[in-house]
C-alpha positions in Angstrom: 113.5 102.0 125.8 112.0 100.1 128.6 109.0 97.8 128.0 105.6 99.1 129.0 103.9 96.5 131.3 100.6 95.3 129.8 98.7 95.2 133.0 96.0 97.9 132.6 94.0 96.6 129.7 91.7 93.6 129.7 91.0 91.3 126.8 88.2 92.5 124.7 86.9 89.1 123.8 86.9 85.7 125.5 89.7 83.4 124.5 87.2 81.2 122.6 86.6 83.9 120.1 90.2 84.0 118.9 92.6 81.4 117.9 96.4 81.5 117.6 97.9 79.0 115.2 100.2 79.1 112.1 99.2 78.9 108.5 102.0 76.4 107.8 102.7 73.6 110.3 106.3 73.8 111.4 108.1 73.6 114.7 108.3 77.0 116.3 112.1 77.0 116.5 112.4 76.2 112.8 109.8 78.8 111.9 111.8 81.5 113.8 115.0 80.3 112.2 113.5 80.5 108.7 112.1 84.0 109.4 115.4 85.4 110.6 117.3 83.7 107.8 114.9 85.2 105.2 115.3 88.7 106.7 119.1 88.4 106.8 119.3 87.2 103.1 116.9 90.0 102.0 119.0 92.7 103.7 122.3 91.3 102.4 120.8 91.0 98.8 120.3 94.8 98.6 124.1 95.2 98.6 124.3 93.1 95.4 123.7 94.1 91.8 120.1 93.4 90.7 120.6 94.3 87.0 123.5 95.0 84.7 122.1 98.1 83.1 121.3 101.6 84.3 118.2 101.8 82.1 116.0 100.7 85.1 115.3 103.7 87.4 117.4 104.0 90.5 120.6 102.4 89.3 120.6 98.9 90.8 123.9 97.9 89.1 126.2 98.9 92.0 127.5 96.2 94.4 127.9 97.4 98.0 125.7 100.4 97.7 121.9 100.0 97.5 120.0 102.4 95.3 116.4 103.0 94.3 114.1 100.2 95.1 116.9 98.4 96.8 116.8 101.0 99.6 113.1 100.4 100.0 113.6 96.7 100.2 116.4 97.2 102.7 114.2 99.3 104.9 111.4 96.6 104.7 113.9 93.9 105.6 115.3 95.7 108.5 111.8 96.5 109.9 110.8 92.9 109.5 113.9 91.7 111.3 113.4 94.1 114.2 109.7 93.2 114.5 110.6 89.5 114.5 113.3 89.9 117.2 110.8 92.0 119.2 108.0 89.4 118.8 110.5 86.7 119.8 110.9 88.7 123.1 114.6 89.6 122.6 115.6 91.8 125.5 115.6 95.5 124.7 113.4 95.2 121.6 110.1 93.9 123.0 108.8 97.4 123.3 108.5 97.4 119.4 105.6 94.8 119.6 103.6 95.7 122.7 100.8 93.3 121.5 103.3 90.4 121.6 101.7 89.2 118.3 103.5 87.7 115.3 100.9 89.4 113.1 103.1 92.5 112.8 106.0 90.4 111.5 103.7 88.8 109.0 102.4 92.1 107.7 105.9 93.6 107.3 107.2 90.4 105.7 104.4 90.5 103.2 105.2 94.1 102.4 108.9 93.3 101.9 107.9 90.3 99.6 105.6 92.5 97.6 108.2 95.3 97.1 111.0 92.8 96.2 109.0 90.7 93.7 107.5 93.8 92.2 111.1 95.1 91.6 112.3 91.9 90.0 109.2 91.6 87.8 109.4 95.2 86.7 113.1 94.7 85.8 112.2 91.7 83.6 109.2 93.4 82.1 110.8 96.8 81.2 114.2 95.4 80.1 112.9 92.5 78.2 113.1 89.3 80.3 114.6 87.6 83.3 118.0 87.5 81.6 118.3 91.2 82.6 118.0 90.3 86.3 121.4 89.8 88.0 121.9 87.0 90.7 121.4 89.6 93.4 117.8 90.1 92.3 117.1 86.4 92.5 118.8 86.2 95.9 116.4 89.1 97.1 113.4 87.3 95.7 114.3 84.0 97.4 115.2 85.8 100.7 111.9 87.7 100.8 110.0 84.5 100.0 111.8 82.7 102.9 111.0 85.5 105.2 107.3 85.4 104.3 107.1 81.6 104.5 108.8 81.7 107.9 106.2 84.1 109.3 103.4 82.0 108.0 104.8 79.2 110.2 104.7 81.4 113.3 101.7 81.4 115.6 99.3 84.0 114.1 96.4 85.6 115.9 93.4 84.8 113.7 89.6 85.0 113.6 87.9 81.9 115.1 86.7 79.2 112.8 83.0 79.4 111.8 80.5 76.6 112.1 79.5 74.7 109.0 75.8 75.9 109.5 76.8 79.6 109.5 74.7 81.6 107.0 76.2 84.3 104.9 73.5 86.6 103.8 75.9 88.9 102.0 76.4 86.2 99.3 72.8 86.5 98.2 71.7 83.8 95.9 75.2 82.3 95.9 74.6 81.3 99.5 72.8 78.2 98.1 75.9 76.9 96.3 77.9 74.8 98.7 81.2 75.2 96.8 81.0 79.0 96.9 80.0 78.9 100.6 82.9 76.6 101.5 85.4 78.8 99.6 84.0 81.9 101.3 84.3 80.3 104.7 87.9 79.3 104.0 88.7 82.9 103.0 87.1 84.3 106.1 89.2 81.8 108.2 92.4 83.6 106.9 91.4 86.9 108.6 93.8 88.1 111.2 92.6 89.3 114.6 94.9 91.6 116.6 92.8 94.7 117.3 91.8 93.5 120.8 95.1 92.3 122.0 96.4 93.6 125.3 98.9 96.4 125.2 100.7 98.4 127.9 99.5 101.9 128.8 102.1 104.5 127.6 100.5 107.2 129.6 102.3 105.9 132.6 105.6 106.9 131.2 107.3 110.1 132.2 105.5 113.1 130.6 108.7 114.4 129.1 109.3 111.0 127.6 105.8 111.0 126.2 106.3 114.3 124.5 109.7 113.3 123.2 108.0 110.3 121.6 105.5 112.5 119.9 108.3 114.8 118.5 110.3 111.8 117.2 107.2 110.3 115.5 106.4 113.6 113.8 110.0 114.1 112.7 110.2 110.6 111.2 106.9 111.1 109.5 108.1 114.3 107.9 111.2 112.6 106.7 109.2 109.7 105.2 106.8 112.1 103.6 109.5 114.2 101.9 111.3 111.1 100.8 108.1 109.9 99.0 107.3 113.2 97.5 110.8 113.7 96.2 110.7 110.4 94.4 111.1 111.0 90.6 110.3 107.6 89.2 106.9 105.8 89.1 108.5 102.4 89.9 110.2 103.7 93.1 107.0 105.4 94.2 105.0 102.2 93.8 107.6 100.4 96.0 107.4 103.3 98.5 103.6 103.0 98.7 103.8 99.2 99.2 106.2 99.5 102.2 104.2 102.4 103.7 100.9 100.5 103.4 102.2 97.2 104.9 104.3 99.1 107.4 101.2 100.9 108.8 99.4 97.6 109.0 102.4 96.1 110.8 102.5 99.0 113.3 98.8 98.5 113.9 99.2 94.8 114.5 102.1 95.5 116.8 99.9 97.8 118.9 102.1 100.8 118.4 99.4 102.9 116.6 97.1 102.4 119.6 99.8 103.4 122.0 100.6 106.5 120.0 96.9 107.4 119.9 96.8 107.2 123.7 99.8 109.5 123.9 98.3 112.1 121.5 95.0 112.0 123.5 97.0 112.5 126.7 99.0 115.4 125.2 96.5 117.0 122.8 97.7 120.6 122.8 101.3 119.6 122.6 100.6 117.2 119.8 98.7 119.9 117.9 101.7 122.3 118.3 104.2 119.7 117.1 102.0 119.0 114.2 101.9 122.6 113.2 105.7 122.9 113.6 106.1 119.8 111.4 103.9 121.4 108.7 105.9 124.6 108.9 109.1 122.6 108.5 107.9 121.0 105.3 109.2 123.7 102.8 112.5 123.7 104.7 112.9 119.9 104.6 113.0 120.0 100.8 114.2 122.6 98.4 112.1 122.1 95.4 109.3 124.4 94.1 107.4 121.6 92.5 107.0 119.8 95.8 106.1 123.0 97.5 103.4 123.5 94.9 102.1 120.0 95.7 101.9 121.1 99.4 100.0 124.2 98.5 97.4 122.3 96.4 97.0 119.7 99.1 96.2 122.4 101.7 93.8 124.2 99.4 91.9 121.0 98.6 92.1 119.8 102.2 90.6 123.1 103.4 87.8 123.0 100.9 87.1 119.4 101.9 86.9 120.5 105.5 84.2 123.0 104.5 82.4 120.2 102.7 82.8 118.1 105.8 80.5 120.4 107.6 77.8 119.9 105.1 78.2 116.2 104.4 80.0 114.8 107.5 78.3 116.8 110.3 74.9 117.7 108.9 74.4 114.7 106.5 73.5 116.8 103.4 74.8 115.4 100.1 76.2 118.3 98.1 77.3 117.4 94.6 78.1 120.9 93.4 80.2 122.2 96.3 83.3 123.0 94.1 81.2 125.9 92.7 81.7 127.8 96.0 85.5 127.4 95.6 85.0 129.0 92.1 82.9 131.8 93.5 85.6 132.8 96.0 88.3 132.5 93.3 86.5 134.7 90.8 85.5 137.2 93.4 89.1 137.6 94.6 90.4 137.7 91.0 88.0 140.6 90.2 89.3 142.8 93.0 93.0 141.8 93.0 94.3 144.2 90.3 94.3 141.8 87.3 94.5 143.6 83.9 91.8 141.3 82.6 89.3 142.1 85.4 86.4 144.3 84.6 87.6 146.3 87.6 91.2 146.4 86.6 91.9 149.5 88.5 90.7 148.0 91.8 93.3 146.1 93.9 92.2 145.1 97.4 94.8 144.1 100.0 94.8 140.4 100.7 92.6 140.5 103.8 89.9 142.5 102.0 90.1 140.2 98.9 89.8 137.2 101.3 86.7 138.7 102.9 85.3 139.5 99.5 85.7 135.9 98.4 84.2 134.6 101.6 81.3 137.0 101.5 80.5 136.2 97.8 80.6 132.5 98.5 78.4 133.0 101.6 75.8 134.9 99.6 75.7 132.3 97.0 75.4 129.6 99.7 72.4 131.3 101.2 70.8 132.0 97.8 71.1 128.4 96.8 70.4 126.9 100.2 67.3 128.9 101.1 65.0 127.5 98.3 66.6 124.0 98.2 67.3 122.9 101.8 63.7 122.0 102.4 64.5 119.0 100.2 66.1 115.8 101.5 68.2 113.0 100.3 68.5 112.4 96.5 66.4 115.4 95.6 68.8 117.8 97.4 71.8 116.0 95.8 70.3 116.5 92.3 69.6 120.2 93.0 73.1 120.9 94.2 74.6 119.0 91.2 72.5 121.3 89.0 73.8 124.4 90.8 77.4 123.3 90.2 76.7 123.0 86.5 74.8 126.3 86.3 77.8 128.1 87.9 80.3 126.6 85.3 78.0 127.4 82.4 77.2 130.9 83.7 80.9 132.0 84.1 81.5 130.5 80.6 78.9 132.8 79.1 79.7 136.0 81.0 82.1 137.0 78.2 80.5 140.0 76.7 79.0 138.1 73.8 76.6 135.5 75.3 76.1 137.7 78.3 77.5 140.6 80.3 81.3 140.9 80.3 82.3 139.9 83.9 84.4 136.7 83.8 85.9 136.8 80.2 84.1 133.5 79.5 86.4 130.5 78.7 89.5 132.7 78.8 88.9 133.5 82.5 90.7 136.2 84.4 94.5 135.9 84.1 97.6 137.8 85.2 96.5 137.9 88.8 99.3 139.6 90.7 101.1 138.0 93.5 100.1 138.9 97.1 102.1 141.3 99.2 101.4 141.0 103.0 103.1 143.7 105.2 105.6 144.3 102.5 106.4 140.6 102.1 105.9 139.8 98.4 104.9 136.1 98.1 105.9 136.0 94.5 109.6 136.6 95.2 112.1 134.2 96.8 113.3 135.0 100.3 116.3 134.0 102.2 115.9 132.7 105.7 119.3 131.7 107.1 120.7 129.1 104.7 117.2 128.3 103.3 115.6 129.9 100.3 111.8 130.1 100.3 110.5 130.3 96.7 107.1 131.5 95.5 105.2 128.3 96.2 106.8 127.8 99.6 105.6 131.3 100.5 102.0 130.5 99.4 102.3 127.2 101.3 103.0 129.0 104.5 100.1 131.4 103.9 97.7 128.5 103.1 98.9 126.7 106.2 97.8 129.7 108.3 94.4 129.7 106.6 94.1 125.9 107.1 94.7 126.3 110.8 92.1 129.0 111.0 89.6 126.8 109.2 90.4 123.8 111.5 89.8 126.1 114.5 86.5 127.2 113.0 85.5 123.6 112.3 86.3 122.3 115.7 84.7 125.1 117.6 81.5 124.9 115.4 81.4 121.1 115.8 81.7 121.3 119.6 79.1 124.0 119.9 75.3 123.8 120.3 74.8 124.3 116.6 77.3 121.5 115.9 75.3 119.1 118.1 72.2 120.2 116.2 73.9 119.3 112.9 74.7 115.8 114.2 71.1 115.4 115.5 69.8 116.3 112.0 72.3 113.9 110.4 71.1 111.0 112.6 67.4 111.6 112.3 66.0 114.9 111.0 62.4 114.1 111.9 63.3 113.3 115.5 65.5 116.4 115.7 62.7 118.6 114.5 60.3 117.0 117.0 62.8 117.9 119.8 62.5 121.6 118.8 65.4 122.1 116.4 64.7 124.4 113.5 66.1 122.1 110.9 65.9 124.5 108.0 67.8 127.3 109.9 70.4 124.9 111.1 71.0 123.4 107.7 71.2 126.8 106.1 73.9 127.8 108.6 75.9 124.7 107.7 75.5 125.4 104.1 76.5 129.0 104.4 79.5 128.3 106.7 80.8 125.5 104.4 80.4 127.8 101.4 82.3 130.7 103.0 85.2 128.4 104.0 85.5 127.2 100.4 85.4 130.8 99.2 88.3 131.6 101.5 90.4 128.8 100.0 89.4 130.0 96.6 91.0 133.4 97.2 94.4 131.9 97.7 93.9 129.4 94.8 93.4 132.3 92.4 96.7 133.9 93.3 98.6 130.6 93.3 97.6 129.7 89.8 97.8 133.3 88.4 94.4 132.8 86.7 90.9 131.6 87.1 89.1 129.6 84.4 85.7 127.8 84.4 86.8 124.3 83.5 88.0 123.0 86.9 84.7 123.9 88.6 82.6 120.9 87.6 81.3 117.7 89.1 83.9 115.4 87.7 87.0 116.2 85.6 90.4 114.9 84.7 92.1 116.9 87.5 91.1 118.4 90.8 89.4 120.4 92.1 86.0 119.0 91.3 83.1 118.0 93.4 83.6 114.2 93.0 87.2 114.6 94.2 86.2 116.6 97.3 83.4 114.2 98.2 85.7 111.2 97.8 88.3 113.0 100.0 85.7 113.5 102.8 84.3 109.9 102.6 87.7 108.3 102.2 89.4 110.3 105.0 86.5 110.1 107.5 83.3 112.1 107.7 82.9 114.4 110.7 86.6 114.5 111.6 89.3 117.2 111.2 92.3 115.3 109.9 90.3 112.8 107.8 89.3 115.1 104.8 92.9 116.6 104.8 94.4 113.1 104.6 91.9 112.0 102.0 92.6 115.1 99.8 96.4 114.4 100.2 96.1 110.8 99.1 93.7 111.4 96.2 95.8 114.3 94.9 99.3 113.0 95.5 99.0 109.4 94.3 97.7 110.3 90.8 100.2 113.2 90.6 103.1 110.8 91.3 101.6 107.9 89.2 100.9 109.7 86.0 99.6 106.6 84.2 96.5 106.5 86.4 95.4 110.1 85.8 93.4 108.9 82.8 91.5 106.6 85.1 91.1 109.0 88.0 87.3 108.7 88.2 87.5 104.9 88.0 90.1 105.0 90.8 87.7 107.2 93.0 84.9 104.7 92.4 87.1 101.7 93.3 88.5 103.4 96.4 85.0 104.3 97.6 83.7 100.8 97.1 86.6 99.3 99.0 86.3 101.9 101.8 82.5 101.3 102.1 83.0 97.5 102.2 85.9 97.3 104.6 86.0 100.5 106.6 82.8 102.5 106.1 83.8 105.0 108.8 86.8 106.2 106.8 90.6 106.0 107.4 90.4 108.2 110.4 87.0 107.6 111.8 84.9 109.8 114.1 84.4 107.9 117.4 80.6 108.1 117.2 80.4 106.8 113.6 82.9 104.0 114.4 80.6 102.8 117.2 77.6 103.0 114.8 79.3 100.9 112.1 80.7 98.4 114.6 78.0 98.3 117.2 78.3 94.5 117.5 82.0 94.6 118.3 82.9 94.4 122.0 85.2 97.1 123.1 88.0 96.8 125.6 86.8 98.2 128.9 88.1 101.7 129.4 89.5 101.9 125.9 88.2 104.5 123.4 87.9 103.5 119.8 90.6 104.5 117.4 89.5 107.7 115.7 89.3 111.5 115.6 86.9 112.6 118.3 85.7 115.8 116.7 82.2 115.6 118.2 82.0 113.9 121.6 79.7 110.9 121.6 78.2 111.9 124.9 77.0 115.3 123.6 76.2 114.4 120.0 72.5 114.5 120.6 70.2 117.5 120.2 
């Protein structure tokens, strides 16, 4: 691929505001040699035996054939080597690092070091000491350490040094202790700075080459996703997460993420179409019903999080009982879907009618709850919605024919919900499509994908409409919005009702996927999703006010505990830590809305003509009332 000339983007900050210097003083030639030597040794070590026993997951005993975590280390080493050669301006590879920064090499080297040393330490810990590590493991540890030390000696783009009289108000009373201030200043001097480096404009490439790039990126992303989901061992999945996290950081430092965002903005409709095709290809890319079930649940929770995003992200209303609307939709669909345990067991609506019933029931509850409570603001509204969520769970528990009318069968719930049949296509039976077999969960995955697309279209159309601009105006300043003539109560009630109906729609599919509906999951916080804390964390973590943010947040918060079973007991603790970190380091979320990113980083100088990295659901120019 030819290099993209970096001539269209100006520097975002004057040269004095950024410094380029190594962490370790070493001649540049020596630093490059150590970096390349470390990468080569790390790659070669993956073809050696790391342990003599197969008791460690992945079988690392074979010489000449990497397995398990060796494959992940091999990938990290190869990526670090390619980025290093590109940063060193080797002809034909420089397009891999359009920012021309060694920061990308440092990030990937750190990821390779973390994965390799984690593997060696895990072998020693699980098998009873370093005696269980073969020479190949020590060679890998030394090679990855050489790679990392070599990159530390390369010129690194860093934040400028701060003056000695700089005040750090965030330290509070510790700002009076000189030792703490000096240590804090030293830590801040380690920060990298590559977000404002010049990169070439990929939109000057041939349009067909642009689209080919989008297709290749989605194809590689699908392969990476299926590889991680299909990982059976906790140790391998942790290594996978390490390489993915540092790999994304490296791609960001290289400037490739910014270039890909420019391509997607230039080819929005094509990118959306390719994204949908990649999602459709997911059940065909793996042939395991358990992984298909993971995909169904991610889409269900992501769709519900999108509905909550209308209430929280666009309108700014803190709803702590939102999962109850998912339960309303699930129970309404279960009652009319022909279950033998339903009080209307003789009634079996077709899917479209059951879906409308679930949406309508959730809509009615949303209006009934919202009408008397949406005149409240802030914490008072949050407390009321939290109470509604608990009232719903307690009510369905008591509608068992003993404590109250027999409607929901109490704690036993409504079970034996039959599988859906749409136009004669029974989703409960496996179906052959060419050489592929779509099982039950794969069928429901495709159905839920269609519903998710519908919800995304509803969300985007509503966010870009006049009512959507009113939601944003209320979120920013309800008093000012009311003074400008917006009926805040009516607008908030519409947001509440629309969000509730979308959750109810997802609940209708959820009831059929799980075969039963019981009260326990529909609470504020629980051991497993869905619950209101999970959904709220997904919206905040992914990015409030965006389309892809809540879906990504739901996927991460569901998939990681599912694959790392040992942290399921500490799920709420994990949510809390994740929210603290995201609020401290990236308050706008992983995929930020452009307007909110500008609000949180209003002191940052933007590159002229460059739009901030984020999901532009609501245009900043029309976000007012």
